[in-house]
C-alpha positions in Angstrom: -4.5 -14.3 9.8 -1.9 -16.7 8.8 -0.4 -19.4 10.9 -3.9 -19.6 13.2 -5.2 -22.9 13.7 -8.7 -24.2 14.9 -7.3 -24.2 18.5 -7.0 -20.1 18.1 -9.6 -17.5 18.0 -10.1 -16.3 14.4 -13.3 -14.5 14.5 -14.9 -12.2 17.0 -19.0 -12.4 16.9 -20.8 -9.5 18.3 -24.4 -9.4 19.2 -26.4 -6.6 20.6 -30.0 -5.3 20.7 -31.2 -1.7 22.0 -34.5 -0.2 22.8 -36.5 1.0 19.6 -36.4 4.5 20.8 -34.7 6.4 20.3 -33.8 5.1 16.7 -30.4 7.5 16.9 -28.9 4.7 19.4 -29.4 1.9 16.8 -27.9 3.8 14.1 -25.0 4.9 16.2 -23.9 1.2 17.0 -24.4 0.3 13.6 -22.3 3.2 12.2 -19.4 2.3 14.6 -19.5 -1.4 13.6 -19.7 -0.3 10.1 -16.8 2.1 10.3 -14.5 -0.7 11.8 -15.5 -3.0 8.7 -17.5 -5.5 10.9 -19.5 -7.9 8.7 -23.5 -8.2 9.1 -24.3 -12.2 9.3 -27.8 -12.7 10.8 -30.1 -10.3 12.5 -27.9 -8.1 14.6 -24.7 -10.4 14.8 -21.7 -8.9 13.4 -18.4 -10.6 12.6 -14.7 -9.0 12.5 -11.4 -10.9 12.6 -10.0 -11.6 15.8 -7.2 -9.2 17.1 -6.5 -6.9 20.0 -7.8 -3.9 18.4 -11.0 -5.4 17.3 -11.4 -7.0 20.9 -11.0 -3.5 22.6 -13.4 -1.9 20.2 -16.2 -4.4 20.9 -15.4 -4.4 24.7 -16.2 -0.7 24.6 -19.3 -1.3 22.4 -20.8 -3.6 25.0 -20.2 -0.8 27.8 -21.8 1.8 25.3 -25.0 -0.4 24.7 -25.5 -1.0 28.2 -25.7 2.8 28.8 -28.3 2.7 26.2 -30.4 0.4 28.3 -29.6 -2.4 25.8 -27.9 -5.8 25.9 -24.6 -6.8 23.8 -21.9 -9.4 24.2 -19.2 -10.8 21.9 -17.2 -14.0 21.8 -14.3 -15.4 20.2 -14.6 -18.4 17.9 -12.2 -20.4 16.0 -14.8 -21.1 13.3 -18.2 -20.2 12.3 -19.8 -23.8 12.1 -22.0 -23.0 9.2 -19.8 -21.5 7.1 -15.9 -22.1 6.0 -13.4 -19.3 6.7 -12.8 -18.8 3.0 -16.5 -18.1 2.4 -16.7 -15.7 5.7 -13.4 -14.1 3.8 -15.2 -13.9 0.6 -18.1 -12.1 2.0 -15.6 -9.6 3.8 -14.0 -9.0 0.4 -17.2 -8.4 -1.2 -18.1 -5.7 1.2 -14.8 -3.9 0.6 -15.4 -4.3 -3.1 -18.5 -2.1 -3.1 -16.6 0.7 -1.6 -13.8 0.2 -4.1 -16.4 0.2 -7.1 -17.6 3.7 -5.8 -14.1 4.9 -5.5 -13.3 3.4 -9.0 -15.8 5.7 -10.4 -13.9 8.9 -9.1 -10.7 7.3 -10.5 -12.2 7.2 -14.0 -13.1 10.9 -13.7 -9.4 11.7 -12.6 -8.2 9.4 -15.6 -10.3 11.5 -17.9 -9.0 14.8 -16.8 -5.5 13.3 -16.8 -6.1 12.3 -20.2 -7.5 15.8 -21.4 -3.9 17.1 -19.8 -2.1 15.2 -22.5 -4.5 16.3 -25.2 -4.7 20.3 -24.3 -1.8 20.9 -22.1 -2.0 24.3 -20.5 -5.6 24.4 -20.5 -6.6 22.1 -17.6 -6.0 22.8 -14.0 -3.2 20.4 -13.0 -3.4 21.4 -9.2 -7.3 20.7 -9.4 -6.4 17.0 -10.9 -3.8 16.4 -8.3 -6.0 17.3 -5.5 -8.8 15.2 -6.9 -6.2 12.2 -6.9 -4.8 13.0 -3.5 -8.4 12.7 -2.3 -8.8 9.4 -3.9 -5.8 8.2 -2.3 -6.9 9.1 1.1 -10.2 7.4 0.4 -8.3 4.4 -0.9 -6.4 4.2 2.6 -9.3 4.5 4.5 -11.2 1.6 2.7 -7.7 -0.3 3.0 -8.0 0.0 6.6 -11.0 -2.6 6.9 -9.9 -4.7 3.8 -8.4 -7.2 6.4 -7.7 -9.9 3.7 -5.9 -7.8 0.9 -8.8 -8.2 -1.5 -8.1 -8.5 -5.3 -10.4 -5.3 -5.7 -8.2 -3.5 -3.3 -5.1 -4.5 -4.8 -6.2 -3.6 -8.6 -7.4 -0.3 -7.2 -3.9 0.5 -5.8 -2.6 -0.4 -9.1 -4.8 2.1 -10.7 -3.8 4.8 -8.4 -0.2 4.3 -9.0 -0.8 4.3 -12.5 -2.5 7.4 -12.6 0.1 9.0 -10.3 3.0 8.0 -12.6 0.9 9.2 -15.7 0.1 12.9 -14.1 3.7 13.2 -12.7 5.0 12.4 -16.3 3.3 15.2 -18.0 5.1 18.3 -18.2 7.3 17.2 -15.2 4.3 16.8 -13.2 1.5 19.5 -14.0 0.5 19.5 -10.2 4.0 21.2 -9.4 4.1 18.7 -6.4 4.7 15.0 -5.9 1.2 13.0 -6.6 -0.2 11.0 -3.7 1.3 7.6 -3.1 -0.5 4.9 -2.1 -0.1 3.4 1.6 0.8 -0.3 1.6 1.0 -3.0 4.1 4.3 -5.1 4.0 2.5 -8.3 4.6 0.5 -8.2 1.6 4.1 -8.3 -0.2 5.9 -11.1 1.5 6.7 -14.0 -0.8 6.8 -12.2 -4.0 9.3 -11.6 -6.7 10.3 -8.2 -7.5 11.1 -7.4 -11.0 12.8 -4.3 -12.6 14.7 -3.2 -15.7 17.9 -5.2 -16.7 21.4 -3.6 -15.9 20.4 -2.4 -12.2 21.9 0.7 -11.1 21.3 3.1 -8.2 17.8 3.3 -7.7 17.1 -0.2 -8.5 19.9 -1.5 -6.2 18.8 0.7 -3.4 15.1 -0.1 -3.8 15.9 -4.0 -3.8 17.7 -3.4 -0.5 15.0 -1.5 1.0 12.5 -4.4 0.2 14.6 -7.1 1.7 15.4 -5.0 4.5 12.1 -3.8 5.6 9.5 -5.5 3.6 10.4 -9.3 2.9 13.9 -10.8 4.1 13.1 -13.4 1.6 12.1 -11.2 -1.3 13.4 -12.7 -4.8 14.5 -10.4 -7.5 14.3 -10.7 -11.4 14.8 -8.6 -14.4 12.6 -7.6 -17.4 12.3 -5.8 -20.6 10.1 -2.6 -20.2 7.5 -3.9 -22.6 6.8 -7.0 -20.2 5.5 -4.8 -17.2 1.9 -4.9 -18.6 1.7 -8.8 -18.7 3.5 -9.9 -15.5 2.2 -13.2 -13.6 0.5 -13.1 -10.5 3.0 -12.9 -7.6 5.5 -10.6 -9.4 6.0 -6.8 -8.6 7.4 -4.5 -10.8 9.7 -1.5 -9.6 11.6 1.3 -10.9 10.1 0.7 -14.4 7.6 3.0 -16.5 4.2 1.7 -15.7 5.5 -0.4 -12.6 3.6 -0.7 -9.3 6.3 1.2 -7.7 8.2 3.6 -9.8 9.0 7.5 -9.8 6.1 9.8 -8.6 6.5 13.3 -9.3 9.9 14.3 -7.9 10.5 11.5 -5.9 12.6 8.6 -7.0 11.3 4.9 -6.7 13.4 4.6 -3.5 11.5 7.4 -1.7 8.2 6.2 -3.3 8.7 2.7 -1.5 9.4 4.5 1.8 6.4 6.5 1.6 4.1 3.5 0.7 5.5 1.4 3.6 5.4 4.4 6.0 9.2 3.9 6.9 10.5 6.8 8.9 13.7 5.7 10.2 16.2 8.6 10.4 19.4 6.7 9.0 16.8 5.5 6.2 16.1 9.1 5.4 19.8 9.7 5.0 20.4 6.8 2.6 17.2 8.3 0.6 18.9 11.8 0.3 21.9 9.9 -1.6 19.7 7.9 -3.7 17.7 10.9 -4.8 21.1 12.9 -5.5 22.3 10.1 -7.7 19.1 9.2 -9.4 16.9 12.6 -9.8 20.3 14.9 -9.8 18.1 18.1 -9.0 20.5 19.3 -6.2 18.0 19.1 -3.5 20.0 17.6 -1.0 23.8 18.0 0.1 24.8 14.2 0.1 29.0 14.7 -0.4 29.4 10.7 -0.2 27.1 10.3 -3.1 29.8 10.5 -5.8 32.0 7.9 -4.1 29.1 5.5 -3.9 28.2 5.9 -7.4 31.8 5.3 -8.4 31.7 1.9 -6.1 28.3 0.9 -8.0 29.7 1.7 -11.3 32.6 -0.7 -10.4 30.0 -3.4 -9.4 28.3 -3.0 -12.9 31.2 -3.3 -14.7 32.8 -6.4 -13.0 29.5 -8.3 -12.0 28.8 -11.5 -14.0 25.4 -10.8 -14.5 22.3 -8.7 -13.3 21.8 -10.8 -10.2 25.3 -10.5 -8.9 25.4 -6.6 -9.8 21.8 -6.1 -7.8 23.3 -8.3 -4.7 26.4 -6.4 -4.4 24.8 -3.3 -5.0 22.4 -4.3 -2.0 25.4 -4.8 0.1 26.6 -1.4 -0.5 23.5 0.1 0.8 23.4 -2.2 3.6 26.8 -0.7 5.0 25.9 2.9 4.1 22.6 2.3 5.9 24.9 1.0 8.9 27.2 3.7 8.8 24.2 6.5 9.4 22.8 4.7 12.5 
């Protein structure tokens, strides 16, 4: 909603009434609105943030209500006169928080099972734990679809899932035998942020920084921390490729691959770059990337010659931009 002014629609307000019988019709409309993340205001008035998708949904609902011999209409408004935009957003966030709380209880159960794996390795069904976490990830993705304003509860839940994924994958090389679920993210939630990682950057950190600036935030800033600092980062900083970080290795995926999956990046050339990064960072022989060795030597030279971590990162990013261009 950034950039909108009082002269532009910000909200859609939907009004409807249907005959009392059959009751299933009223419930059907209510469920459609609930699934779309609509906010109940007063009576049978519901609010949604203005966008083309919501406009189309409400147009169909008007037709559907009419077929039920009811009445429905909706309007585009720049403001709700009796409430500030901040108050409306707070109501949307509160509505999402209830769903996140319910999910949080299931994550607590997964966390207890992960702890049990650590204490009694070999006696707990790792596949079952991974399946339970994947289910939580799917539920999280569904809730995020209606978390229109990137609520604090949503961000915190995403961090919990990532932490559990990293912890699970770190036990015996990943007890489930596969990569844990990676949480889907929206690029717009990560703009204007500072991305921090371990000092003395190399392959995965250089490549990941390039990916962030190329596909997530062209104005992204970068910083360097000691691993012990990751738990106390201030608001606005995102940790990557560091133990306990928001974006880091998950199962057999390197951080670069986790970022690709998190932000839904499926560029064919990018996938080729990912194979090089994986081969250099994970070194499991999964991919045949003959150029990997040459890239590694160039990055090693950069690390030796750079005056500081910032210069090394920037020059490493330039190498990955060239590699990407060669794959196009």
